[in-house]
SERO-4910 file (N, C-alpha, C, O; in steps of 0.05 Angstrom, whole numbers):
BEGIN
 pado doro    nc1    nc2    nc3   cac1   cac2   cac3    cc1    cc2    cc3    oc1    oc2    oc3
  Unk    A   -230    389    -36   -205    408    -43   -191    408    -16   -168    401    -14
  Unk    A   -205    415      3   -198    418     31   -185    395     37   -162    400     42
  Unk    A   -190    367     39   -179    346     48   -152    340     24   -131    330     32
  Unk    A   -155    346     -4   -136    342    -17   -109    359     -1    -89    350      9
  Unk    A   -119    383     -4    -99    402      0    -79    397     34    -57    405     42
  Unk    A   -100    379     46    -87    373     78    -62    352     68    -38    354     74
  Unk    A    -77    328     51    -66    311     49    -31    316     31     -9    306     37
  Unk    A    -37    334     11    -14    342      2      8    349     10     30    346     -1
  Unk    A      2    362     37     22    374     59     33    353     71     57    350     71
  Unk    A     14    334     85     17    323    105     40    295     90     62    293    100
  Unk    A     32    280     71     42    264     53     68    272     44     86    256     44
  Unk    A     72    292     36    102    307     26    124    303     52    146    292     53
  Unk    A    107    316     72    125    309     96    136    280    103    159    274    108
  Unk    A    111    263    102    115    232    113    133    218     94    147    200    104
  Unk    A    134    223     69    148    210     54    144    182     42    119    183     43
  Unk    A    148    166     35    149    137     24    172    121     16    192    135     12
  Unk    A    174    102     14    194     77     11    188     62    -17    166     51    -17
  Unk    A    201     59    -40    191     53    -61    196     19    -59    210      8    -42
  Unk    A    178      4    -83    191    -25    -85    212    -35    -76    211    -54    -60
  Unk    A    239    -23    -85    267    -33    -84    278    -22    -60    297    -36    -52
  Unk    A    275     -8    -48    289     10    -31    282      6     -3    260     -4      2
  Unk    A    296     11     14    297     -4     38    298     24     56    305     45     46
  Unk    A    291     21     87    291     40    106    301     29    132    290      8    138
  Unk    A    319     37    147    321     26    175    305     42    195    312     35    218
  Unk    A    289     58    195    273     76    216    257     67    221    239     66    203
  Unk    A    251     54    254    233     43    263    216     63    276    227     83    283
  Unk    A    185     60    282    170     75    298    148     65    311    136     46    301
  Unk    A    139     77    334    120     62    352    128     37    363    150     27    358
  Unk    A    107     25    381    117      3    393    104    -23    373     82    -27    363
  Unk    A    133    -39    370    122    -64    354     94    -78    357     80    -78    376
  Unk    A     90    -88    337     62   -109    342     64   -129    319     51   -125    298
  Unk    A     77   -146    322     88   -166    297     60   -176    283     40   -173    297
  Unk    A     59   -186    259     39   -184    244     51   -206    218     70   -197    205
  Unk    A     42   -228    212     55   -242    193     38   -245    173     14   -248    175
  Unk    A     58   -244    142     37   -240    119     11   -249    113     -6   -239     99
  Unk    A     11   -276    130    -15   -292    127    -40   -275    140    -61   -272    127
  Unk    A    -35   -264    166    -53   -244    178    -61   -218    168    -83   -206    167
  Unk    A    -34   -212    158    -36   -181    142    -57   -179    120    -71   -160    114
  Unk    A    -57   -203    108    -70   -204     85    -91   -224     81    -88   -242     65
  Unk    A   -112   -221     95   -138   -231     91   -155   -236     72   -167   -216     64
  Unk    A   -160   -263     57   -171   -258     39   -202   -250     38   -213   -244     59
  Unk    A   -217   -250     13   -252   -248     14   -248   -216     15   -229   -201     11
  Unk    A   -279   -210     22   -293   -187     23   -293   -171     -4   -278   -182    -20
  Unk    A   -307   -150    -14   -317   -139    -32   -291   -122    -37   -276   -112    -21
  Unk    A   -291   -123    -68   -267   -106    -81   -282    -89    -95   -306    -92   -100
  Unk    A   -261    -62   -104   -276    -44   -124   -274    -55   -152   -256    -67   -162
  Unk    A   -296    -48   -164   -294    -57   -194   -269    -63   -211   -255    -43   -215
  Unk    A   -261    -86   -221   -241    -90   -229   -245    -78   -262   -267    -80   -271
  Unk    A   -230    -69   -275   -225    -53   -304   -229    -75   -317   -219    -96   -309
  Unk    A   -247    -74   -342   -251    -96   -364   -225   -103   -373   -205    -89   -375
  Unk    A   -229   -130   -378   -202   -144   -389   -177   -155   -375   -155   -162   -384
  Unk    A   -191   -155   -347   -166   -158   -322   -158   -184   -324   -175   -200   -331
  Unk    A   -134   -194   -318   -127   -217   -324   -129   -229   -294   -135   -216   -274
  Unk    A   -123   -260   -295   -120   -275   -269   -103   -267   -261    -87   -260   -277
  Unk    A    -97   -261   -229    -82   -255   -214    -82   -270   -185   -103   -277   -174
  Unk    A    -55   -274   -173    -53   -284   -149    -56   -261   -125    -59   -264   -101
  Unk    A    -53   -241   -136    -49   -222   -114    -72   -219    -98    -91   -210   -111
  Unk    A    -76   -224    -71    -99   -226    -53   -112   -200    -58   -102   -179    -66
  Unk    A   -148   -206    -49   -168   -191    -55   -158   -171    -30   -142   -177    -13
  Unk    A   -170   -149    -33   -169   -130    -13   -193   -143     19   -217   -146     16
  Unk    A   -180   -148     42   -195   -153     65   -217   -127     72   -216   -103     69
  Unk    A   -238   -147     83   -263   -130     88   -256   -116    116   -267   -125    137
  Unk    A   -235    -92    116   -230    -79    140   -235    -54    136   -231    -44    114
  Unk    A   -247    -39    158   -257    -11    163   -244      1    178   -252     24    181
  Unk    A   -222     -8    194   -200      5    203   -177     14    192   -162     -4    185
  Unk    A   -170     39    189   -150     54    173   -118     43    182   -100     46    166
  Unk    A   -114     34    201    -87     25    211    -84     -4    200    -66    -10    184
  Unk    A   -104    -21    210   -107    -54    200   -103    -51    169    -84    -60    157
  Unk    A   -127    -36    155   -115    -38    124    -94    -30    117    -80    -47    104
  Unk    A    -85     -6    121    -57      4    121    -37    -21    119    -26    -26     97
  Unk    A    -33    -34    141    -17    -60    144    -20    -78    123     -1    -88    110
  Unk    A    -47    -83    118    -56   -105     99    -46    -96     66    -43   -112     47
  Unk    A    -43    -69     67    -39    -60     37    -12    -60     37     -2    -70     16
  Unk    A      6    -53     56     37    -49     52     45    -83     47     62    -89     30
  Unk    A     30   -103     63     38   -129     54     38   -135     23     56   -144      8
  Unk    A     13   -126     20      7   -132     -8     30   -118    -30     39   -130    -50
  Unk    A     34    -97    -25     56    -77    -42     78    -94    -41     86   -103    -62
  Unk    A     90   -100    -18    110   -111    -16    119   -148    -25    140   -160    -30
  Unk    A     93   -155    -25     95   -179    -38     93   -187    -67     80   -172    -81
  Unk    A    105   -208    -79    105   -212   -108    122   -240   -110    139   -248    -94
  Unk    A    112   -254   -136    128   -271   -144    128   -278   -170    109   -290   -180
  Unk    A    151   -268   -184    157   -264   -212    160   -287   -228    160   -288   -252
  Unk    A    164   -311   -209    165   -338   -222    132   -345   -229    127   -353   -252
  Unk    A    112   -342   -212     91   -353   -221     69   -329   -230     46   -336   -235
  Unk    A     77   -302   -233     56   -283   -242     66   -260   -263     89   -253   -257
  Unk    A     56   -249   -282     67   -233   -301     67   -211   -287     60   -212   -264
  Unk    A     74   -185   -299     74   -160   -292     48   -146   -291     41   -130   -275
  Unk    A     31   -159   -317      9   -148   -321    -14   -162   -297    -33   -149   -288
  Unk    A     -9   -187   -289    -23   -193   -266    -19   -185   -235    -35   -187   -217
  Unk    A      3   -177   -235     11   -163   -211     -6   -141   -208    -20   -137   -188
  Unk    A     -5   -119   -235    -18    -95   -234    -47    -98   -228    -59    -84   -211
  Unk    A    -59   -120   -247    -80   -120   -243    -94   -131   -216   -118   -127   -214
  Unk    A    -80   -145   -196    -89   -156   -173    -84   -123   -154   -103   -118   -141
  Unk    A    -70   -111   -154    -64    -83   -143    -87    -66   -148    -98    -54   -129
  Unk    A    -93    -65   -169   -114    -47   -181   -138    -55   -160   -145    -36   -147
  Unk    A   -154    -80   -152   -173    -78   -138   -166    -72   -115   -185    -78   -100
  Unk    A   -146    -62   -101   -150    -52    -78   -152    -17    -76   -152     -4    -55
  Unk    A   -153     -9    -95   -159     25   -103   -186     28    -98   -203     11   -101
  Unk    A   -188     50    -89   -213     66    -79   -228     66   -111   -212     65   -130
  Unk    A   -253     68   -117   -268     78   -137   -275    102   -144   -287    109   -165
  Unk    A   -265    116   -122   -276    140   -129   -248    160   -141   -230    171   -129
  Unk    A   -256    158   -167   -231    169   -189   -215    192   -181   -191    190   -180
  Unk    A   -230    219   -172   -224    240   -162   -201    243   -146   -185    262   -148
  Unk    A   -198    214   -122   -185    215   -102   -158    199   -109   -136    205   -101
  Unk    A   -166    177   -127   -146    156   -135   -126    166   -152   -129    175   -174
  Unk    A   -101    162   -137    -73    160   -154    -62    134   -161    -42    125   -150
  Unk    A    -77    121   -182    -62     94   -190    -37     92   -200    -24     72   -201
  Unk    A    -27    122   -211      0    124   -218     23    115   -200     43    103   -206
  Unk    A     17    125   -174     36    125   -146     35     98   -144     57     89   -140
  Unk    A     22     84   -146     12     51   -132     35     32   -162     57     23   -159
  Unk    A     19     33   -184     31     20   -201     64     27   -206     80     13   -218
  Unk    A     67     48   -195     97     54   -193    118     36   -180    142     34   -186
  Unk    A    104     26   -162    123      4   -142    124    -24   -155    129    -45   -143
  Unk    A    120    -21   -180    123    -42   -193    146    -46   -212    144    -30   -230
  Unk    A    168    -61   -215    185    -53   -238    183    -52   -262    170    -71   -269
  Unk    A    189    -41   -279    183    -40   -308    182    -64   -319    187    -82   -303
  Unk    A    177    -71   -343    175    -99   -355    198   -111   -357    202   -133   -348
  Unk    A    220    -94   -372    248   -107   -367    258   -117   -347    270   -138   -346
  Unk    A    251    -97   -324    262   -109   -295    252   -135   -290    266   -154   -281
  Unk    A    222   -137   -295    207   -158   -281    213   -180   -296    208   -201   -285
  Unk    A    223   -181   -323    228   -204   -339    255   -214   -320    257   -236   -309
  Unk    A    270   -197   -320    298   -206   -298    290   -217   -276    302   -238   -271
  Unk    A    269   -210   -260    262   -218   -237    256   -249   -244    269   -268   -236
  Unk    A    233   -251   -260    225   -274   -266    250   -295   -279    244   -319   -277
  Unk    A    271   -290   -291    299   -299   -302    306   -312   -276    308   -336   -274
  Unk    A    309   -294   -256    329   -299   -234    301   -311   -215    307   -311   -191
  Unk    A    277   -320   -219    266   -332   -199    256   -316   -175    250   -328   -154
  Unk    A    256   -290   -176    252   -278   -147    223   -271   -140    204   -262   -153
  Unk    A    227   -278   -121    195   -270    -97    199   -261    -73    221   -258    -63
  Unk    A    183   -257    -64    184   -240    -38    155   -237    -15    133   -234    -25
  Unk    A    157   -238      9    134   -237     22    143   -214     42    164   -201     40
  Unk    A    125   -211     59    128   -186     78    117   -192    104    100   -209    104
  Unk    A    125   -180    130    114   -180    151    114   -152    160    136   -141    164
  Unk    A     89   -139    165     93   -111    178     91   -113    213     78   -129    226
  Unk    A    107    -91    223    110    -86    252     89    -66    265     79    -68    288
  Unk    A     87    -52    251     67    -29    263     61    -11    240     76     -9    221
  Unk    A     39      4    241     23     20    230     13     44    253      1     39    274
  Unk    A     20     74    243     15     90    258      4    116    240     13    119    217
  Unk    A    -13    133    249    -20    164    236     10    182    238     21    189    259
  Unk    A     19    187    211     47    204    216     33    236    239      9    243    242
  Unk    A     55    246    248     47    267    269     41    292    247     27    308    259
  Unk    A     45    296    232     38    317    201      7    312    201     -8    331    209
  Unk    A     -4    290    194    -32    282    197    -48    287    222    -70    297    219
  Unk    A    -42    284    243    -52    290    269    -54    312    278    -72    319    292
  Unk    A    -29    331    267    -37    355    275    -46    371    252    -50    394    260
  Unk    A    -51    368    225    -71    376    209    -99    369    218   -117    384    211
  Unk    A   -104    348    231   -135    344    233   -139    359    259   -161    369    262
  Unk    A   -117    361    282   -125    377    302   -128    406    295   -142    420    309
  Unk    A   -118    414    279   -126    445    272   -148    445    255   -159    467    258
  Unk    A   -160    431    238   -184    425    222   -195    396    227   -188    377    214
  Unk    A   -213    395    248   -219    365    252   -244    361    226   -251    338    218
  Unk    A   -252    381    218   -275    376    195   -263    369    168   -277    358    151
  Unk    A   -242    373    163   -231    370    142   -232    335    130   -232    327    106
  Unk    A   -233    320    150   -234    290    147   -261    280    132   -264    262    115
  Unk    A   -279    297    143   -311    280    138   -318    286    106   -338    277     95
  Unk    A   -299    301     93   -306    304     61   -299    276     50   -317    265     37
  Unk    A   -276    263     53   -267    249     34   -261    220     53   -264    196     45
  Unk    A   -252    228     79   -252    206     97   -219    192     85   -217    169     78
  Unk    A   -204    206     84   -176    202     67   -156    200     97   -154    220    111
  Unk    A   -144    180    104   -119    175    128    -98    175    115    -96    166     92
  Unk    A    -78    185    130    -50    179    125    -37    157    138    -37    162    162
  Unk    A    -27    139    135    -21    114    150      9    106    140     16    101    117
  Unk    A     25    106    162     58    101    160     59     72    170     53     65    193
  Unk    A     67     55    149     67     28    156    102     23    156    116     35    139
  Unk    A    113      6    174    141     -8    176    137    -37    180    117    -48    190
  Unk    A    165    -50    168    160    -73    165    189    -93    154    212    -84    155
  Unk    A    184   -114    146    211   -127    128    201   -142    112    180   -154    118
  Unk    A    214   -146     89    213   -158     62    232   -176     60    257   -172     58
  Unk    A    217   -201     60    239   -232     57    236   -231     27    214   -230     14
  Unk    A    265   -231     15    275   -227    -17    282   -262    -22    297   -269     -4
  Unk    A    278   -278    -34    292   -299    -42    294   -301    -82    277   -293    -97
  Unk    A    317   -311    -87    322   -313   -117    340   -335   -122    352   -345   -103
  Unk    A    344   -346   -148    366   -371   -147    388   -365   -131    402   -345   -133
  Unk    A    391   -380   -117    421   -374   -103    427   -359    -86    450   -356    -77
  Unk    A    399   -342    -78    407   -327    -50    386   -316    -49    367   -323    -64
  Unk    A    383   -296    -30    363   -283    -10    369   -263      6    390   -252      4
  Unk    A    354   -257     22    363   -229     42    337   -222     44    319   -227     28
  Unk    A    335   -203     78    315   -192     88    324   -156     86    346   -148     92
  Unk    A    306   -143     79    306   -110     81    283    -97     93    260   -104     89
  Unk    A    292    -77    109    273    -63    122    253    -49    100    258    -45     77
  Unk    A    229    -45    112    213    -29     92    197    -10    115    191    -14    138
  Unk    A    195     12     96    174     35    112    156     48     84    167     52     62
  Unk    A    130     51     89    117     68     68     94     81     81     81     71     99
  Unk    A     89    106     68     68    118     79     46    122     59     53    135     39
  Unk    A     16    112     61     -8    106     40    -23    130     57    -20    141     79
  Unk    A    -43    133     36    -70    146     40    -87    123     28    -87    109      8
  Unk    A   -102    126     50   -123    102     50   -149    113     58   -151    129     77
  Unk    A   -173    105     42   -196    116     51   -219     95     67   -225     72     60
  Unk    A   -227    106     82   -250     88    101   -274    103    108   -277    115    130
  Unk    A   -291    102     89   -314    118     90   -330     99    117   -328     75    122
  Unk    A   -344    116    127   -362    102    146   -387     76    135   -404     79    118
  Unk    A   -383     57    147   -402     37    142   -394     18    116   -407     -1    107
  Unk    A   -369     27    105   -355     11     87   -323      4     90   -308     14    106
  Unk    A   -317    -15     71   -291    -26     75   -267      0     65   -271     18     49
  Unk    A   -248     -4     78   -223     23     67   -217      6     41   -223    -17     37
  Unk    A   -203     25     24   -192     22     -4   -165     35     -1   -161     45     21
  Unk    A   -145     38    -20   -124     45    -24   -130     67    -42   -147     66    -60
  Unk    A   -114     92    -35   -120    115    -51    -93    131    -60    -94    150    -75
  Unk    A    -68    121    -50    -43    130    -66    -22    128    -41    -28    127    -17
  Unk    A      5    129    -54     24    124    -37     41    149    -37     52    157    -58
  Unk    A     43    160    -17     65    183    -11     84    187    -29     91    167    -42
  Unk    A     96    212    -35     82    238    -29     70    250    -56     78    273    -61
  Unk    A     52    236    -73     46    244   -100     19    256    -95     14    272   -113
  Unk    A      0    254    -77    -24    258    -73    -20    286    -77     -2    296    -64
  Unk    A    -35    304    -97    -38    332    -98    -65    353    -95    -86    342    -98
  Unk    A    -66    375    -92    -89    387    -91   -104    380   -118   -126    390   -123
***
C-alpha cells in the first residue's frame, strides 16, 4: 500500500501522453535510440490470456533496467500498423508486456492508448501505421524525491516511474508526419527478473 501511495502521488505529478497526443517538451541529455534497438525481440513474457490471437507486436525484451525497459515499452506503445493488425491483435501483443502481479497491474490505462474499434477501422481504411524513436528516459523528480524521503518504499513492489521522450513517425495514404511524444510509465523490475509494464500515468491509485 505504501508503494502504491507513493506511485499515486508521483505519477499524478508526472502526467502522461496518450496515443494520439504529442508534446514538445524535451528533458535530460539526448541519447538517440532507433525503434529497432529499443525493442529487441525474445525473452520470457508474462503469460498471455487464453484465446490470444496472433500478433506482430514485439515480445517484451529481457531487460532488467527500468530506464531501458521504459524506452522499449514506449516504442511499443507508439508503434502500430493498422494495415496488417486488427485492434484485437494489437491489444493481445501489448498485454504480454504487462506484469503478472494483478494487484499492481493497471491494464485499463495501457489499453486506453489504443483507438476504439471505430477509429481503428478508419486507420485501417487509410492504411495508417507508425514507428517510433526514443531520445531519452529518466526518473521523474517526484519519484526521486519520494524515494529519498522513504528509500524502503521501493522494496515492496519494485515499481519505478520512468518518463520517456521521443518521436513518432506516422504515415497514411497520401500523407505522413512526425510528432513529439512523451509518456510516464510505471515499470516493475524485481531483482533477478526481467522488467514488466505496470501502468501508464497518472492512473495508478492506492
